[in-house]
N, CA, C, O and CB atoms as a CASP TS submission, in Angstrom:
PFRMAT TS
TARGET T0000
AUTHOR 0000-0000-0000
METHOD Language model
MODEL 1
PARENT N/A
ATOM      1  N   MET     1       0.821  -1.195  -0.001  1.00  0.00           N
ATOM      2  CA  MET     1      -0.003   0.006  -0.007  1.00  0.00           C
ATOM      3  C   MET     1       0.860   1.259  -0.001  1.00  0.00           C
ATOM      4  O   MET     1       0.498   2.263  -0.615  1.00  0.00           O
ATOM      5  CB  MET     1      -0.947   0.011   1.192  1.00  0.00           C
ATOM      6  N   SER     2       1.994   1.212   0.684  1.00  0.00           N
ATOM      7  CA  SER     2       2.865   2.384   0.703  1.00  0.00           C
ATOM      8  C   SER     2       3.474   2.644  -0.674  1.00  0.00           C
ATOM      9  O   SER     2       3.769   3.789  -1.017  1.00  0.00           O
ATOM     10  CB  SER     2       3.973   2.204   1.744  1.00  0.00           C
ATOM     11  N   PHE     3       3.664   1.583  -1.464  1.00  0.00           N
ATOM     12  CA  PHE     3       4.167   1.756  -2.829  1.00  0.00           C
ATOM     13  C   PHE     3       3.179   2.576  -3.650  1.00  0.00           C
ATOM     14  O   PHE     3       3.570   3.481  -4.386  1.00  0.00           O
ATOM     15  CB  PHE     3       4.419   0.385  -3.500  1.00  0.00           C
ATOM     16  N   LEU     4       1.894   2.249  -3.516  1.00  0.00           N
ATOM     17  CA  LEU     4       0.883   3.005  -4.227  1.00  0.00           C
ATOM     18  C   LEU     4       0.873   4.455  -3.790  1.00  0.00           C
ATOM     19  O   LEU     4       0.748   5.359  -4.617  1.00  0.00           O
ATOM     20  CB  LEU     4      -0.480   2.389  -4.015  1.00  0.00           C
ATOM     21  N   ARG     5       1.007   4.681  -2.482  1.00  0.00           N
ATOM     22  CA  ARG     5       0.906   6.045  -1.956  1.00  0.00           C
ATOM     23  C   ARG     5       2.135   6.874  -2.329  1.00  0.00           C
ATOM     24  O   ARG     5       2.012   8.082  -2.528  1.00  0.00           O
ATOM     25  CB  ARG     5       0.734   6.017  -0.429  1.00  0.00           C
ATOM     26  N   THR     6       3.293   6.271  -2.428  1.00  0.00           N
ATOM     27  CA  THR     6       4.509   7.036  -2.670  1.00  0.00           C
ATOM     28  C   THR     6       4.917   7.097  -4.127  1.00  0.00           C
ATOM     29  O   THR     6       5.671   7.992  -4.507  1.00  0.00           O
ATOM     30  CB  THR     6       5.622   6.463  -1.880  1.00  0.00           C
ATOM     31  N   THR     7       4.446   6.177  -4.960  1.00  0.00           N
ATOM     32  CA  THR     7       4.886   6.132  -6.355  1.00  0.00           C
ATOM     33  C   THR     7       3.746   6.350  -7.348  1.00  0.00           C
ATOM     34  O   THR     7       3.812   7.242  -8.194  1.00  0.00           O
ATOM     35  CB  THR     7       5.550   4.807  -6.635  1.00  0.00           C
ATOM     36  N   VAL     8       2.714   5.539  -7.241  1.00  0.00           N
ATOM     37  CA  VAL     8       1.652   5.567  -8.248  1.00  0.00           C
ATOM     38  C   VAL     8       0.791   6.816  -8.108  1.00  0.00           C
ATOM     39  O   VAL     8       0.455   7.450  -9.108  1.00  0.00           O
ATOM     40  CB  VAL     8       0.780   4.317  -8.136  1.00  0.00           C
ATOM     41  N   LEU     9       0.437   7.167  -6.904  1.00  0.00           N
ATOM     42  CA  LEU     9      -0.449   8.318  -6.700  1.00  0.00           C
ATOM     43  C   LEU     9       0.167   9.636  -7.184  1.00  0.00           C
ATOM     44  O   LEU     9      -0.513  10.390  -7.881  1.00  0.00           O
ATOM     45  CB  LEU     9      -0.804   8.437  -5.229  1.00  0.00           C
ATOM     46  N   PRO    10       1.418   9.945  -6.847  1.00  0.00           N
ATOM     47  CA  PRO    10       2.001  11.189  -7.406  1.00  0.00           C
ATOM     48  C   PRO    10       2.123  11.183  -8.932  1.00  0.00           C
ATOM     49  O   PRO    10       1.930  12.217  -9.572  1.00  0.00           O
ATOM     50  CB  PRO    10       3.375  11.420  -6.807  1.00  0.00           C
ATOM     51  N   ILE    11       2.439  10.038  -9.510  1.00  0.00           N
ATOM     52  CA  ILE    11       2.495   9.969 -10.970  1.00  0.00           C
ATOM     53  C   ILE    11       1.125  10.212 -11.572  1.00  0.00           C
ATOM     54  O   ILE    11       1.001  10.904 -12.583  1.00  0.00           O
ATOM     55  CB  ILE    11       3.037   8.613 -11.426  1.00  0.00           C
ATOM     56  N   LEU    12       0.101   9.651 -10.960  1.00  0.00           N
ATOM     57  CA  LEU    12      -1.255   9.844 -11.447  1.00  0.00           C
ATOM     58  C   LEU    12      -1.685  11.298 -11.341  1.00  0.00           C
ATOM     59  O   LEU    12      -2.313  11.826 -12.259  1.00  0.00           O
ATOM     60  CB  LEU    12      -2.217   8.960 -10.680  1.00  0.00           C
ATOM     61  N   ILE    13      -1.357  11.950 -10.235  1.00  0.00           N
ATOM     62  CA  ILE    13      -1.709  13.354 -10.033  1.00  0.00           C
ATOM     63  C   ILE    13      -0.983  14.234 -11.052  1.00  0.00           C
ATOM     64  O   ILE    13      -1.594  15.123 -11.646  1.00  0.00           O
ATOM     65  CB  ILE    13      -1.364  13.800  -8.594  1.00  0.00           C
ATOM     66  N   VAL    14       0.292  13.998 -11.254  1.00  0.00           N
ATOM     67  CA  VAL    14       1.058  14.811 -12.208  1.00  0.00           C
ATOM     68  C   VAL    14       0.540  14.584 -13.630  1.00  0.00           C
ATOM     69  O   VAL    14       0.471  15.530 -14.415  1.00  0.00           O
ATOM     70  CB  VAL    14       2.573  14.472 -12.125  1.00  0.00           C
ATOM     71  N   THR    15       0.178  13.359 -13.969  1.00  0.00           N
ATOM     72  CA  THR    15      -0.355  13.070 -15.289  1.00  0.00           C
ATOM     73  C   THR    15      -1.690  13.771 -15.517  1.00  0.00           C
ATOM     74  O   THR    15      -1.912  14.352 -16.579  1.00  0.00           O
ATOM     75  CB  THR    15      -0.514  11.572 -15.473  1.00  0.00           C
ATOM     76  N   LEU    16      -2.572  13.720 -14.534  1.00  0.00           N
ATOM     77  CA  LEU    16      -3.855  14.410 -14.676  1.00  0.00           C
ATOM     78  C   LEU    16      -3.667  15.922 -14.797  1.00  0.00           C
ATOM     79  O   LEU    16      -4.356  16.575 -15.580  1.00  0.00           O
ATOM     80  CB  LEU    16      -4.762  14.090 -13.485  1.00  0.00           C
ATOM     81  N   PHE    17      -2.736  16.474 -14.022  1.00  0.00           N
ATOM     82  CA  PHE    17      -2.463  17.901 -14.128  1.00  0.00           C
ATOM     83  C   PHE    17      -1.917  18.231 -15.519  1.00  0.00           C
ATOM     84  O   PHE    17      -2.290  19.248 -16.104  1.00  0.00           O
ATOM     85  CB  PHE    17      -1.467  18.346 -13.034  1.00  0.00           C
ATOM     86  N   GLY    18      -1.049  17.393 -16.043  1.00  0.00           N
ATOM     87  CA  GLY    18      -0.500  17.627 -17.371  1.00  0.00           C
ATOM     88  C   GLY    18      -1.563  17.587 -18.454  1.00  0.00           C
ATOM     89  O   GLY    18      -1.543  18.405 -19.375  1.00  0.00           O
ATOM     90  N   ILE    19      -2.495  16.640 -18.353  1.00  0.00           N
ATOM     91  CA  ILE    19      -3.580  16.553 -19.334  1.00  0.00           C
ATOM     92  C   ILE    19      -4.464  17.785 -19.252  1.00  0.00           C
ATOM     93  O   ILE    19      -4.856  18.344 -20.277  1.00  0.00           O
ATOM     94  CB  ILE    19      -4.418  15.279 -19.112  1.00  0.00           C
ATOM     95  N   ALA    20      -4.781  18.211 -18.027  1.00  0.00           N
ATOM     96  CA  ALA    20      -5.622  19.397 -17.861  1.00  0.00           C
ATOM     97  C   ALA    20      -4.904  20.644 -18.372  1.00  0.00           C
ATOM     98  O   ALA    20      -5.518  21.493 -19.017  1.00  0.00           O
ATOM     99  CB  ALA    20      -6.015  19.577 -16.383  1.00  0.00           C
ATOM    100  N   PHE    21      -3.608  20.756 -18.086  1.00  0.00           N
ATOM    101  CA  PHE    21      -2.846  21.921 -18.554  1.00  0.00           C
ATOM    102  C   PHE    21      -2.785  21.928 -20.091  1.00  0.00           C
ATOM    103  O   PHE    21      -2.902  22.986 -20.709  1.00  0.00           O
ATOM    104  CB  PHE    21      -1.405  21.913 -17.950  1.00  0.00           C
ATOM    105  N   PHE    22      -2.604  20.769 -20.696  1.00  0.00           N
ATOM    106  CA  PHE    22      -2.567  20.699 -22.158  1.00  0.00           C
ATOM    107  C   PHE    22      -3.912  21.086 -22.760  1.00  0.00           C
ATOM    108  O   PHE    22      -3.961  21.791 -23.767  1.00  0.00           O
ATOM    109  CB  PHE    22      -2.172  19.291 -22.617  1.00  0.00           C
ATOM    110  N   ALA    23      -5.008  20.626 -22.147  1.00  0.00           N
ATOM    111  CA  ALA    23      -6.339  20.952 -22.680  1.00  0.00           C
ATOM    112  C   ALA    23      -6.612  22.449 -22.600  1.00  0.00           C
ATOM    113  O   ALA    23      -7.220  23.019 -23.506  1.00  0.00           O
ATOM    114  CB  ALA    23      -7.429  20.180 -21.916  1.00  0.00           C
ATOM    115  N   VAL    24      -6.166  23.089 -21.522  1.00  0.00           N
ATOM    116  CA  VAL    24      -6.390  24.517 -21.375  1.00  0.00           C
ATOM    117  C   VAL    24      -5.479  25.306 -22.309  1.00  0.00           C
ATOM    118  O   VAL    24      -5.929  26.260 -22.943  1.00  0.00           O
ATOM    119  CB  VAL    24      -6.166  24.946 -19.925  1.00  0.00           C
ATOM    120  N   SER    25      -4.219  24.930 -22.405  1.00  0.00           N
ATOM    121  CA  SER    25      -3.297  25.680 -23.230  1.00  0.00           C
ATOM    122  C   SER    25      -3.521  25.441 -24.720  1.00  0.00           C
ATOM    123  O   SER    25      -3.088  26.258 -25.533  1.00  0.00           O
ATOM    124  CB  SER    25      -1.885  25.326 -22.863  1.00  0.00           C
ATOM    125  N   ALA    26      -4.174  24.364 -25.101  1.00  0.00           N
ATOM    126  CA  ALA    26      -4.443  24.103 -26.505  1.00  0.00           C
ATOM    127  C   ALA    26      -5.439  25.109 -27.057  1.00  0.00           C
ATOM    128  O   ALA    26      -5.487  25.318 -28.269  1.00  0.00           O
ATOM    129  CB  ALA    26      -4.964  22.683 -26.695  1.00  0.00           C
ATOM    130  N   ARG    27      -6.236  25.739 -26.197  1.00  0.00           N
ATOM    131  CA  ARG    27      -7.191  26.751 -26.684  1.00  0.00           C
ATOM    132  C   ARG    27      -6.483  27.956 -27.272  1.00  0.00           C
ATOM    133  O   ARG    27      -7.072  28.683 -28.073  1.00  0.00           O
ATOM    134  CB  ARG    27      -8.112  27.203 -25.554  1.00  0.00           C
ATOM    135  N   ILE    28      -5.244  28.183 -26.897  1.00  0.00           N
ATOM    136  CA  ILE    28      -4.506  29.326 -27.432  1.00  0.00           C
ATOM    137  C   ILE    28      -4.282  29.146 -28.940  1.00  0.00           C
ATOM    138  O   ILE    28      -4.313  30.120 -29.692  1.00  0.00           O
ATOM    139  CB  ILE    28      -3.147  29.494 -26.695  1.00  0.00           C
ATOM    140  N   TRP    29      -4.063  27.928 -29.370  1.00  0.00           N
ATOM    141  CA  TRP    29      -3.689  27.669 -30.770  1.00  0.00           C
ATOM    142  C   TRP    29      -4.888  27.492 -31.670  1.00  0.00           C
ATOM    143  O   TRP    29      -4.728  27.396 -32.886  1.00  0.00           O
ATOM    144  CB  TRP    29      -2.819  26.444 -30.859  1.00  0.00           C
ATOM    145  N   LEU    30      -6.102  27.445 -31.103  1.00  0.00           N
ATOM    146  CA  LEU    30      -7.283  27.274 -31.937  1.00  0.00           C
ATOM    147  C   LEU    30      -7.600  28.592 -32.640  1.00  0.00           C
ATOM    148  O   LEU    30      -7.293  29.665 -32.121  1.00  0.00           O
ATOM    149  CB  LEU    30      -8.493  26.795 -31.092  1.00  0.00           C
ATOM    150  N   PRO    31      -8.213  28.511 -33.821  1.00  0.00           N
ATOM    151  CA  PRO    31      -8.681  29.755 -34.461  1.00  0.00           C
ATOM    152  C   PRO    31      -9.753  30.441 -33.592  1.00  0.00           C
ATOM    153  O   PRO    31     -10.436  29.788 -32.804  1.00  0.00           O
ATOM    154  CB  PRO    31      -9.253  29.454 -35.885  1.00  0.00           C
ATOM    155  N   GLY    32      -9.883  31.740 -33.747  1.00  0.00           N
ATOM    156  CA  GLY    32     -10.787  32.501 -32.904  1.00  0.00           C
ATOM    157  C   GLY    32     -12.234  32.052 -32.983  1.00  0.00           C
ATOM    158  O   GLY    32     -12.951  32.111 -31.984  1.00  0.00           O
ATOM    159  N   ASP    33     -12.681  31.601 -34.157  1.00  0.00           N
ATOM    160  CA  ASP    33     -14.085  31.211 -34.269  1.00  0.00           C
ATOM    161  C   ASP    33     -14.358  29.882 -33.569  1.00  0.00           C
ATOM    162  O   ASP    33     -15.512  29.578 -33.267  1.00  0.00           O
ATOM    163  CB  ASP    33     -14.488  31.117 -35.735  1.00  0.00           C
ATOM    164  N   MET    34     -13.324  29.085 -33.304  1.00  0.00           N
ATOM    165  CA  MET    34     -13.546  27.832 -32.597  1.00  0.00           C
ATOM    166  C   MET    34     -13.590  28.018 -31.098  1.00  0.00           C
ATOM    167  O   MET    34     -14.020  27.123 -30.370  1.00  0.00           O
ATOM    168  CB  MET    34     -12.478  26.844 -32.951  1.00  0.00           C
ATOM    169  N   LEU    35     -13.138  29.196 -30.619  1.00  0.00           N
ATOM    170  CA  LEU    35     -13.177  29.465 -29.191  1.00  0.00           C
ATOM    171  C   LEU    35     -14.594  29.799 -28.734  1.00  0.00           C
ATOM    172  O   LEU    35     -14.918  29.640 -27.557  1.00  0.00           O
ATOM    173  CB  LEU    35     -12.227  30.605 -28.842  1.00  0.00           C
ATOM    174  N   ALA    36     -15.438  30.258 -29.652  1.00  0.00           N
ATOM    175  CA  ALA    36     -16.806  30.612 -29.290  1.00  0.00           C
ATOM    176  C   ALA    36     -17.634  29.345 -29.123  1.00  0.00           C
ATOM    177  O   ALA    36     -17.323  28.317 -29.725  1.00  0.00           O
ATOM    178  CB  ALA    36     -17.438  31.540 -30.357  1.00  0.00           C
ATOM    179  N   PRO    37     -18.681  29.410 -28.312  1.00  0.00           N
ATOM    180  CA  PRO    37     -19.563  28.239 -28.169  1.00  0.00           C
ATOM    181  C   PRO    37     -20.266  27.942 -29.480  1.00  0.00           C
ATOM    182  O   PRO    37     -20.431  28.823 -30.324  1.00  0.00           O
ATOM    183  CB  PRO    37     -20.603  28.467 -27.053  1.00  0.00           C
ATOM    184  N   ALA    38     -20.674  26.706 -29.641  1.00  0.00           N
ATOM    185  CA  ALA    38     -21.368  26.310 -30.868  1.00  0.00           C
ATOM    186  C   ALA    38     -22.714  27.000 -30.928  1.00  0.00           C
ATOM    187  O   ALA    38     -23.385  27.118 -29.903  1.00  0.00           O
ATOM    188  CB  ALA    38     -21.541  24.774 -30.944  1.00  0.00           C
ATOM    189  N   PRO    39     -23.128  27.457 -32.095  1.00  0.00           N
ATOM    190  CA  PRO    39     -24.461  28.077 -32.204  1.00  0.00           C
ATOM    191  C   PRO    39     -25.558  27.038 -31.975  1.00  0.00           C
ATOM    192  O   PRO    39     -25.459  25.898 -32.429  1.00  0.00           O
ATOM    193  CB  PRO    39     -24.642  28.743 -33.593  1.00  0.00           C
ATOM    194  N   LEU    40     -26.594  27.452 -31.267  1.00  0.00           N
ATOM    195  CA  LEU    40     -27.654  26.523 -30.912  1.00  0.00           C
ATOM    196  C   LEU    40     -28.528  26.168 -32.114  1.00  0.00           C
ATOM    197  O   LEU    40     -29.186  25.128 -32.103  1.00  0.00           O
ATOM    198  CB  LEU    40     -28.508  27.109 -29.807  1.00  0.00           C
ATOM    199  N   GLY    41     -28.548  26.997 -33.133  1.00  0.00           N
ATOM    200  CA  GLY    41     -29.397  26.746 -34.284  1.00  0.00           C
ATOM    201  C   GLY    41     -28.939  25.549 -35.138  1.00  0.00           C
ATOM    202  O   GLY    41     -29.719  25.025 -35.933  1.00  0.00           O
ATOM    203  N   CYS    42     -27.694  25.121 -34.977  1.00  0.00           N
ATOM    204  CA  CYS    42     -27.175  24.039 -35.806  1.00  0.00           C
ATOM    205  C   CYS    42     -27.447  22.661 -35.217  1.00  0.00           C
ATOM    206  O   CYS    42     -27.105  21.657 -35.841  1.00  0.00           O
ATOM    207  CB  CYS    42     -25.695  24.216 -36.007  1.00  0.00           C
ATOM    208  N   VAL    43     -28.044  22.584 -34.050  1.00  0.00           N
ATOM    209  CA  VAL    43     -28.262  21.285 -33.406  1.00  0.00           C
ATOM    210  C   VAL    43     -29.382  20.556 -34.139  1.00  0.00           C
ATOM    211  O   VAL    43     -30.475  21.097 -34.307  1.00  0.00           O
ATOM    212  CB  VAL    43     -28.609  21.455 -31.890  1.00  0.00           C
ATOM    213  N   GLY    44     -29.113  19.342 -34.571  1.00  0.00           N
ATOM    214  CA  GLY    44     -30.130  18.508 -35.199  1.00  0.00           C
ATOM    215  C   GLY    44     -30.281  18.707 -36.682  1.00  0.00           C
ATOM    216  O   GLY    44     -31.184  18.120 -37.278  1.00  0.00           O
ATOM    217  N   ASN    45     -29.450  19.498 -37.301  1.00  0.00           N
ATOM    218  CA  ASN    45     -29.579  19.710 -38.750  1.00  0.00           C
ATOM    219  C   ASN    45     -28.638  18.793 -39.475  1.00  0.00           C
ATOM    220  O   ASN    45     -28.585  18.809 -40.705  1.00  0.00           O
ATOM    221  CB  ASN    45     -29.297  21.176 -39.132  1.00  0.00           C
TER
END
């Protein structure tokens, strides 16, 4: 159990932080029109 607490858990936390950081920073490289929410009129067409 101590192996999980000292090795696996920190790696998991750092990995999740890295994925979240990548998802947030990837918005910088998107074109401006993709940053806006999707228009509601296009749903179901």
